[in-house]
N, C-alpha and C positions, 0 to 999 in steps of 0.2 A: 248456771250462767245462761242468760237470756240471748236468744238468737236475734240477729239483726236482719231485717228483710233485705234481700238483694237489691231491690229497687231503691231503698233508702240509702244503701251504701253507694250505689251508682250515682244517685243524686248528689250525695255529699262530695264524691270525687269530682263530678262535673262542676260543682260550685267552687271547689278549691282550684281547679284549673282555670275557671273563668276569672277568679279573683287575681290570678297571676298575670293575666293578659292585660296589655296596655289598652286603654280605651281608644277606640278609633271609629271613624264614620266614613261613609261613602260620599265623595264629592265629585262634581262635574261642573265645569265652567258654564254659566248661563242657565243652570237648571235650578228650579225652586226646590225647597225642602219637601213639598207635597209630591212633586214628580219623582224625587229621589225615593221617597217612602213607597210610592206606587210601584216603581221599578223594582225596589227591594222585595216587596211582597210578591210580585210576579215571579222574580227569580227564585225566591224561597219555595214557592208553590211548585214551580217546574222542577227544581232540584229535589224536592221531597218525592215527587212522583217518579223521577228518574232513579233516585237511590232505592226506592221501594221495588222497582223492577229488577234491579240487580241483587239486592239483598232483601228478599221478602221475609215477612214474619214467619217464625217457625210454627208448624202446626200444633194445635192443642191435642193432647191425648186424654183419654178418659181416666179419671174423673176430673176434668177441667184443670189440668196442670200442664206446664210446658214439659217437653220431652227431656230437656236438660237446662237447668238454670244457668250454668256456666256458658253453654252455647248461646242461650238467649241473650245474656249480657254482652257477649262478644259481638253478636249480630247487631244489637242495638247500638253499641258504641261504633261499630263499623258504619252503620247507616248514618249516625250523627255526623261523623267526620266526612263521609261522602257528601252529605247534604251541604255541609259548610264549604267544602271544596267546589262543588258544583254551583253554589250560590255565588261564590267569589268569581268563578269563571264567567258566569252569566253577567254579573255586574261589570267586570272588566271588558267583556265584549260589547257592552252598551256604552263604553267610554268613561266609566267611573274609575276613580282611584281611591284606595283606602288610605286615609290620612289620619295620623294620630290627633287626638283631641288635646289641645294644650291645657296644662294644669293651671288653675287660677292663682 
């Protein structure tokens, strides 16, 4: 039986979760789409830096492998969720609301 790479499995799980989520976008009255995109990028960048401070990448051990694949996957998923929460917090602080995209 062939082993599946942990990163591939994690990616498949994230795609499955993303497929279940209802599509939504950030909106704020009187703000253009370009400004919304700029604010979202700024918030994502800040959230990524903040999440990495609290959940750093695990050290590599010789010969170039992670100390524990399970711990590494857990830390990556925790960082992913922390980044999403921090991004949402930042956007809400800027006055945006997350609204569902209507289906055509």
